[in-house]
PASEBA-1860 file (N, C-alpha, C; in nm, 3 decimals):
! residues 192
1> ASCMMNIC> -2.662/6.476/8.842/-2.776/6.566/8.827/-2.877/6.510/8.727 ~ -2.826/6.454/8.616/-2.920/6.401/8.517/-2.996/6.281/8.572 ~ -2.930/6.200/8.655/-2.998/6.086/8.718/-3.110/6.134/8.809 ~ -3.082/6.236/8.890/-3.185/6.289/8.979/-3.301/6.348/8.899 ~ -3.268/6.417/8.788/-3.373/6.473/8.705/-3.458/6.360/8.646 ~ -3.394/6.250/8.606/-3.466/6.136/8.550/-3.561/6.076/8.655 ~ -3.513/6.059/8.777/-3.597/6.005/8.884/-3.714/6.098/8.911 ~ -3.686/6.228/8.914/-3.792/6.326/8.937/-3.897/6.319/8.826
9> FWRHVALF> -3.851/6.309/8.702/-3.944/6.298/8.588/-4.033/6.176/8.604 ~ -3.973/6.060/8.635/-4.052/5.938/8.645/-4.141/5.937/8.767 ~ -4.103/6.013/8.870/-4.190/6.028/8.985/-4.321/6.096/8.942 ~ -4.309/6.198/8.856/-4.429/6.265/8.806/-4.510/6.173/8.715 ~ -4.443/6.097/8.632/-4.513/6.000/8.546/-4.588/5.900/8.633 ~ -4.522/5.852/8.738/-4.585/5.755/8.827/-4.707/5.814/8.896 ~ -4.698/5.939/8.941/-4.814/6.003/9.002/-4.929/6.010/8.903 ~ -4.899/6.048/8.779/-5.001/6.059/8.675/-5.065/5.923/8.649
17> MGTLSLGT> -4.983/5.818/8.645/-5.033/5.685/8.612/-5.089/5.612/8.733 ~ -5.076/5.669/8.850/-5.132/5.607/8.968/-5.047/5.498/9.029 ~ -4.917/5.496/8.996/-4.833/5.391/9.053/-4.750/5.442/9.170 ~ -4.761/5.569/9.204/-4.684/5.626/9.314/-4.779/5.654/9.429 ~ -4.756/5.592/9.544/-4.840/5.620/9.658/-4.763/5.709/9.753 ~ -4.826/5.814/9.802/-4.761/5.906/9.894/-4.776/5.851/10.035 ~ -4.670/5.852/10.109/-4.668/5.798/10.243/-4.525/5.766/10.279 ~ -4.504/5.674/10.370/-4.367/5.643/10.409/-4.291/5.569/10.302
25> AFVIPLAI> -4.362/5.502/10.213/-4.296/5.431/10.104/-4.369/5.464/9.975 ~ -4.293/5.473/9.869/-4.358/5.491/9.740/-4.280/5.415/9.635 ~ -4.349/5.381/9.531/-4.291/5.302/9.423/-4.281/5.392/9.301 ~ -4.163/5.392/9.239/-4.146/5.470/9.117/-4.079/5.384/9.011 ~ -4.114/5.404/8.885/-4.046/5.331/8.779/-3.911/5.395/8.748 ~ -3.809/5.313/8.733/-3.675/5.360/8.701/-3.620/5.281/8.583 ~ -3.516/5.331/8.523/-3.434/5.257/8.426/-3.511/5.208/8.305 ~ -3.574/5.298/8.237/-3.639/5.259/8.112/-3.531/5.253/8.005
33> KSKSEATL> -3.509/5.136/7.949/-3.405/5.119/7.847/-3.444/5.191/7.719 ~ -3.570/5.187/7.682/-3.620/5.260/7.566/-3.768/5.283/7.587 ~ -3.818/5.387/7.524/-3.959/5.421/7.542/-4.049/5.306/7.498 ~ -4.020/5.247/7.384/-4.108/5.142/7.334/-4.096/5.014/7.414 ~ -3.978/4.984/7.464/-3.963/4.862/7.542/-4.028/4.875/7.679 ~ -4.028/4.996/7.732/-4.090/5.026/7.861/-4.048/4.928/7.969 ~ -3.919/4.905/7.977/-3.866/4.816/8.080/-3.860/4.893/8.211 ~ -3.947/4.859/8.303/-3.955/4.931/8.429/-3.895/4.849/8.542
41> ALRSTNRR> -3.811/4.912/8.620/-3.763/4.849/8.743/-3.833/4.920/8.857 ~ -3.910/4.850/8.936/-3.984/4.913/9.043/-3.903/4.909/9.171 ~ -3.890/5.025/9.233/-3.811/5.036/9.355/-3.893/5.106/9.463 ~ -3.863/5.078/9.586/-3.929/5.143/9.698/-3.826/5.218/9.779 ~ -3.866/5.330/9.838/-3.772/5.406/9.922/-3.765/5.348/10.062 ~ -3.854/5.259/10.098/-3.853/5.198/10.230/-3.837/5.047/10.211 ~ -3.719/4.995/10.241/-3.689/4.853/10.216/-3.788/4.758/10.284 ~ -3.839/4.793/10.400/-3.932/4.704/10.469/-4.063/4.690/10.393
49> DQEVYHLA> -4.100/4.792/10.318/-4.227/4.790/10.246/-4.210/4.763/10.097 ~ -4.090/4.724/10.058/-4.064/4.704/9.915/-4.150/4.591/9.860 ~ -4.216/4.618/9.750/-4.296/4.516/9.682/-4.217/4.469/9.561 ~ -4.199/4.339/9.551/-4.123/4.281/9.441/-4.218/4.246/9.328 ~ -4.176/4.276/9.205/-4.256/4.247/9.087/-4.184/4.149/8.997 ~ -4.261/4.068/8.928/-4.209/3.979/8.825/-4.274/4.016/8.693 ~ -4.215/3.965/8.586/-4.262/3.997/8.451/-4.350/3.883/8.399 ~ -4.474/3.914/8.368/-4.565/3.817/8.307/-4.563/3.836/8.156
57> QLNIGKMR> -4.583/3.727/8.085/-4.590/3.736/7.939/-4.700/3.644/7.889 ~ -4.767/3.691/7.785/-4.862/3.610/7.710/-4.820/3.619/7.565 ~ -4.815/3.506/7.497/-4.803/3.511/7.352/-4.908/3.419/7.293 ~ -4.959/3.463/7.181/-5.063/3.386/7.112/-5.015/3.356/6.970 ~ -5.071/3.252/6.914/-5.041/3.218/6.776/-5.161/3.151/6.713 ~ -5.181/3.182/6.586/-5.288/3.118/6.510/-5.226/3.007/6.426 ~ -5.256/2.883/6.463/-5.196/2.767/6.398/-5.240/2.756/6.252 ~ -5.152/2.703/6.170/-5.183/2.682/6.028/-5.283/2.568/6.009
65> GDLEDPIM> -5.297/2.483/6.107/-5.392/2.372/6.105/-5.429/2.339/6.248 ~ -5.513/2.240/6.266/-5.542/2.193/6.402/-5.414/2.138/6.463 ~ -5.410/2.131/6.595/-5.289/2.084/6.664/-5.249/1.944/6.619 ~ -5.347/1.860/6.584/-5.318/1.723/6.540/-5.288/1.714/6.390 ~ -5.299/1.823/6.317/-5.270/1.826/6.174/-5.121/1.798/6.151 ~ -5.084/1.724/6.048/-4.942/1.694/6.021/-4.853/1.817/6.009 ~ -4.908/1.930/5.963/-4.826/2.050/5.952/-4.777/2.098/6.089 ~ -4.845/2.058/6.195/-4.810/2.099/6.332/-4.725/1.996/6.405
73> DDFRNNLD> -4.687/1.885/6.338/-4.615/1.776/6.404/-4.489/1.823/6.477 ~ -4.400/1.895/6.409/-4.275/1.938/6.474/-4.303/2.027/6.595 ~ -4.399/2.116/6.581/-4.435/2.203/6.693/-4.485/2.120/6.810 ~ -4.584/2.037/6.783/-4.647/1.955/6.888/-4.545/1.862/6.954 ~ -4.461/1.798/6.872/-4.365/1.700/6.924/-4.253/1.763/7.007 ~ -4.230/1.893/6.992/-4.125/1.961/7.067/-4.177/2.045/7.183 ~ -4.306/2.052/7.198/-4.365/2.139/7.300/-4.320/2.103/7.441 ~ -4.319/1.976/7.477/-4.275/1.937/7.611/-4.129/1.975/7.635
81> NINTLAEQ> -4.044/1.955/7.533/-3.902/1.991/7.548/-3.884/2.141/7.568 ~ -3.958/2.221/7.494/-3.948/2.366/7.507/-3.999/2.411/7.644 ~ -4.110/2.353/7.689/-4.161/2.388/7.822/-4.063/2.349/7.932 ~ -3.999/2.233/7.917/-3.898/2.191/8.015/-3.779/2.286/8.013 ~ -3.737/2.326/7.894/-3.627/2.422/7.881/-3.661/2.552/7.953 ~ -3.783/2.600/7.936/-3.826/2.722/8.006/-3.817/2.702/8.157 ~ -3.872/2.592/8.205/-3.875/2.567/8.350/-3.736/2.557/8.410 ~ -3.638/2.515/8.330/-3.501/2.501/8.378/-3.417/2.627/8.357
89> SEGFVWRY> -3.476/2.727/8.295/-3.402/2.850/8.264/-3.389/2.940/8.386 ~ -3.277/3.009/8.393/-3.255/3.105/8.501/-3.360/3.215/8.491 ~ -3.420/3.249/8.602/-3.520/3.355/8.606/-3.663/3.310/8.583 ~ -3.682/3.182/8.547/-3.817/3.130/8.528/-3.887/3.124/8.664 ~ -4.014/3.164/8.667/-4.092/3.161/8.791/-4.209/3.063/8.780 ~ -4.287/3.072/8.673/-4.412/2.996/8.663/-4.459/2.996/8.519 ~ -4.532/2.891/8.480/-4.600/2.892/8.350/-4.741/2.838/8.368 ~ -4.831/2.890/8.288/-4.970/2.846/8.292/-4.979/2.707/8.229
97> QSSETGDA> -5.051/2.618/8.297/-5.076/2.483/8.245/-5.223/2.450/8.271 ~ -5.290/2.400/8.169/-5.427/2.356/8.192/-5.422/2.221/8.262 ~ -5.529/2.187/8.327/-5.534/2.059/8.398/-5.544/1.941/8.302 ~ -5.587/1.967/8.180/-5.607/1.858/8.084/-5.477/1.811/8.019 ~ -5.395/1.906/7.973/-5.279/1.870/7.890/-5.144/1.895/7.955 ~ -5.139/1.974/8.060/-5.010/2.009/8.119/-4.941/2.121/8.044 ~ -5.001/2.168/7.936/-4.954/2.288/7.868/-5.077/2.377/7.850 ~ -5.071/2.473/7.762/-5.184/2.565/7.748/-5.256/2.551/7.615
105> TDTKIYDD> -5.223/2.448/7.537/-5.277/2.438/7.401/-5.429/2.418/7.396 ~ -5.489/2.370/7.503/-5.634/2.349/7.501/-5.711/2.463/7.567 ~ -5.641/2.566/7.612/-5.707/2.681/7.673/-5.748/2.778/7.564 ~ -5.876/2.803/7.553/-5.929/2.889/7.447/-5.983/3.018/7.507 ~ -5.921/3.130/7.472/-5.970/3.260/7.516/-6.021/3.343/7.398 ~ -6.015/3.285/7.279/-6.065/3.349/7.157/-6.165/3.254/7.091 ~ -6.251/3.309/7.009/-6.351/3.228/6.938/-6.286/3.134/6.838 ~ -6.174/3.174/6.782/-6.103/3.093/6.683/-6.026/2.981/6.755
113> NRIIINMS> -6.065/2.856/6.736/-6.002/2.743/6.804/-5.858/2.718/6.762 ~ -5.814/2.782/6.653/-5.676/2.764/6.610/-5.580/2.861/6.679 ~ -5.633/2.952/6.760/-5.546/3.043/6.836/-5.513/2.977/6.969 ~ -5.383/2.955/6.990/-5.337/2.896/7.116/-5.255/2.999/7.192 ~ -5.241/2.974/7.322/-5.170/3.068/7.408/-5.053/3.001/7.478 ~ -4.962/3.085/7.522/-4.855/3.046/7.612/-4.840/3.161/7.710 ~ -4.835/3.129/7.838/-4.826/3.234/7.940/-4.729/3.190/8.048 ~ -4.641/3.282/8.087/-4.544/3.250/8.191/-4.507/3.376/8.269
121> VWQDVDSL> -4.437/3.356/8.380/-4.388/3.465/8.464/-4.239/3.445/8.484 ~ -4.166/3.555/8.477/-4.019/3.555/8.485/-3.974/3.658/8.587 ~ -3.853/3.639/8.639/-3.801/3.733/8.738/-3.778/3.871/8.678 ~ -3.739/3.877/8.552/-3.708/4.006/8.490/-3.707/3.993/8.338 ~ -3.693/4.106/8.271/-3.692/4.110/8.125/-3.574/4.032/8.069 ~ -3.457/4.050/8.129/-3.337/3.982/8.077/-3.351/3.831/8.078 ~ -3.410/3.775/8.183/-3.429/3.630/8.190/-3.521/3.581/8.078 ~ -3.630/3.653/8.057/-3.722/3.614/7.950/-3.656/3.627/7.813
129> MQFAYKSG> -3.584/3.736/7.791/-3.517/3.754/7.661/-3.412/3.646/7.637 ~ -3.338/3.611/7.741/-3.236/3.506/7.729/-3.302/3.375/7.685 ~ -3.412/3.339/7.750/-3.483/3.217/7.711/-3.541/3.228/7.571 ~ -3.613/3.337/7.545/-3.689/3.349/7.420/-3.600/3.352/7.296 ~ -3.485/3.417/7.304/-3.407/3.440/7.183/-3.269/3.376/7.182 ~ -3.214/3.342/7.299/-3.075/3.294/7.302/-3.060/3.150/7.347 ~ -3.167/3.087/7.388/-3.163/2.946/7.427/-3.208/2.862/7.307 ~ -3.228/2.734/7.330/-3.281/2.646/7.225/-3.417/2.691/7.176
137> HGAFYRRR> -3.489/2.766/7.258/-3.618/2.820/7.216/-3.602/2.916/7.099 ~ -3.490/2.988/7.094/-3.468/3.085/6.987/-3.473/3.022/6.849 ~ -3.407/2.907/6.833/-3.410/2.836/6.704/-3.552/2.789/6.673 ~ -3.621/2.743/6.773/-3.760/2.700/6.758/-3.847/2.819/6.718 ~ -3.826/2.931/6.783/-3.902/3.053/6.756/-3.881/3.101/6.612 ~ -3.760/3.089/6.561/-3.732/3.133/6.424/-3.808/3.050/6.320 ~ -3.858/2.935/6.358/-3.936/2.850/6.267/-4.087/2.875/6.277 ~ -4.128/2.974/6.353/-4.270/2.995/6.383/-4.358/3.008/6.258
145> KEWFVPLE> -4.305/3.060/6.149/-4.387/3.077/6.027/-4.426/2.944/5.966 ~ -4.355/2.836/6.001/-4.394/2.703/5.953/-4.527/2.659/6.015 ~ -4.554/2.706/6.137/-4.668/2.657/6.213/-4.778/2.760/6.235 ~ -4.743/2.889/6.227/-4.838/2.995/6.262/-4.851/3.097/6.150 ~ -4.972/3.147/6.132/-4.996/3.253/6.034/-4.974/3.388/6.103 ~ -4.926/3.488/6.029/-4.906/3.621/6.089/-5.040/3.679/6.137 ~ -5.035/3.750/6.248/-5.154/3.816/6.302/-5.150/3.964/6.268 ~ -5.266/4.025/6.260/-5.274/4.168/6.235/-5.266/4.248/6.364
153> TNAVVLWW> -5.267/4.180/6.478/-5.256/4.245/6.608/-5.128/4.199/6.675 ~ -5.100/4.253/6.792/-4.985/4.206/6.869/-5.004/4.060/6.907 ~ -4.895/3.987/6.907/-4.899/3.846/6.947/-4.839/3.826/7.085 ~ -4.768/3.926/7.136/-4.699/3.916/7.265/-4.730/4.039/7.348 ~ -4.754/4.017/7.476/-4.769/4.128/7.571/-4.693/4.093/7.698 ~ -4.633/4.194/7.758/-4.561/4.182/7.884/-4.623/4.279/7.984 ~ -4.622/4.243/8.112/-4.669/4.332/8.216/-4.613/4.286/8.350 ~ -4.607/4.378/8.445/-4.554/4.347/8.578/-4.665/4.296/8.668
161> VPAGSEPT> -4.633/4.193/8.747/-4.726/4.137/8.845/-4.654/4.127/8.979 ~ -4.725/4.143/9.090/-4.661/4.122/9.219/-4.605/3.980/9.228 ~ -4.487/3.967/9.286/-4.425/3.835/9.301/-4.523/3.741/9.368 ~ -4.532/3.620/9.317/-4.624/3.520/9.370/-4.757/3.516/9.297 ~ -4.783/3.614/9.212/-4.908/3.617/9.136/-4.903/3.519/9.019 ~ -5.016/3.460/8.991/-5.032/3.374/8.874/-5.149/3.431/8.793 ~ -5.117/3.509/8.690/-5.225/3.571/8.613/-5.311/3.467/8.542 ~ -5.436/3.501/8.522/-5.527/3.411/8.451/-5.520/3.440/8.301
169> PLQAKDKL> -5.560/3.344/8.219/-5.563/3.370/8.074/-5.650/3.490/8.036 ~ -5.762/3.509/8.104/-5.849/3.623/8.071/-5.785/3.756/8.111 ~ -5.713/3.759/8.223/-5.639/3.880/8.260/-5.533/3.910/8.154 ~ -5.466/3.806/8.108/-5.363/3.823/8.006/-5.424/3.873/7.875 ~ -5.539/3.820/7.839/-5.608/3.866/7.718/-5.640/4.015/7.729 ~ -5.684/4.058/7.847/-5.712/4.201/7.870/-5.586/4.285/7.849 ~ -5.472/4.235/7.895/-5.346/4.308/7.877/-5.310/4.318/7.729 ~ -5.330/4.210/7.654/-5.300/4.212/7.511/-5.393/4.311/7.439
177> ELLDQMGP> -5.519/4.313/7.477/-5.613/4.408/7.417/-5.575/4.552/7.453 ~ -5.528/4.574/7.575/-5.482/4.707/7.616/-5.364/4.752/7.530 ~ -5.270/4.662/7.508/-5.155/4.693/7.422/-5.200/4.726/7.280 ~ -5.294/4.649/7.228/-5.345/4.675/7.093/-5.414/4.811/7.084 ~ -5.487/4.848/7.189/-5.564/4.973/7.186/-5.479/5.097/7.217 ~ -5.388/5.085/7.314/-5.316/5.202/7.364/-5.169/5.209/7.322 ~ -5.118/5.100/7.268/-4.975/5.095/7.244/-4.904/5.066/7.376 ~ -4.771/5.069/7.378/-4.698/5.036/7.500/-4.723/5.137/7.612
185> TADAFSFR> -4.758/5.084/7.728/-4.776/5.165/7.849/-4.708/5.090/7.963 ~ -4.708/5.148/8.081/-4.651/5.079/8.197/-4.733/4.956/8.235 ~ -4.859/4.950/8.189/-4.948/4.839/8.224/-4.945/4.724/8.124 ~ -4.897/4.749/8.003/-4.892/4.646/7.898/-4.794/4.694/7.792 ~ -4.690/4.614/7.767/-4.587/4.655/7.672/-4.532/4.532/7.603 ~ -4.433/4.550/7.517/-4.374/4.438/7.444/-4.223/4.457/7.438 ~ -4.156/4.367/7.369/-4.012/4.380/7.352/-3.977/4.494/7.257 ~ -4.069/4.534/7.172/-4.040/4.639/7.073/-4.050/4.776/7.130
END
């Protein structure tokens, strides 16, 4: 009974948020692990019309120096290894790469040239969390204060995209701004 009540509640939330379409198939969010995490599993009542979603992520960082500055050496020298680790991780779907560098370090979506981005798409939250915190990336991530200054805004945003979508850096920036303005919603959320 509590499960049915939960589904009914989220059906109303979905109608309010515009994610539930009335017809032969509808999509409702299920299985929120916590309100702040807003981990949504999208399901359809009609298997033939089921739309699959993947998890997109953007993270930004303000470097302590230019990318070629000696303080950034360890970061810069390990970037290819970390990107390869991501690509080989279970659940990895896609990562944004500029045509110039093969990574995203030269893509500027902010006026401050020391702000760099990383953007990728994953099959689900668990796959991204496994890579971000429990793989070799986790040890690298724990050293972030050596290379990046703390930001006063969110540095990470997550959102659902239809499978096969490759979000643009400007779309991702909009999601991060939405998270900063509205807090976690079904359209833009974080791990917290």
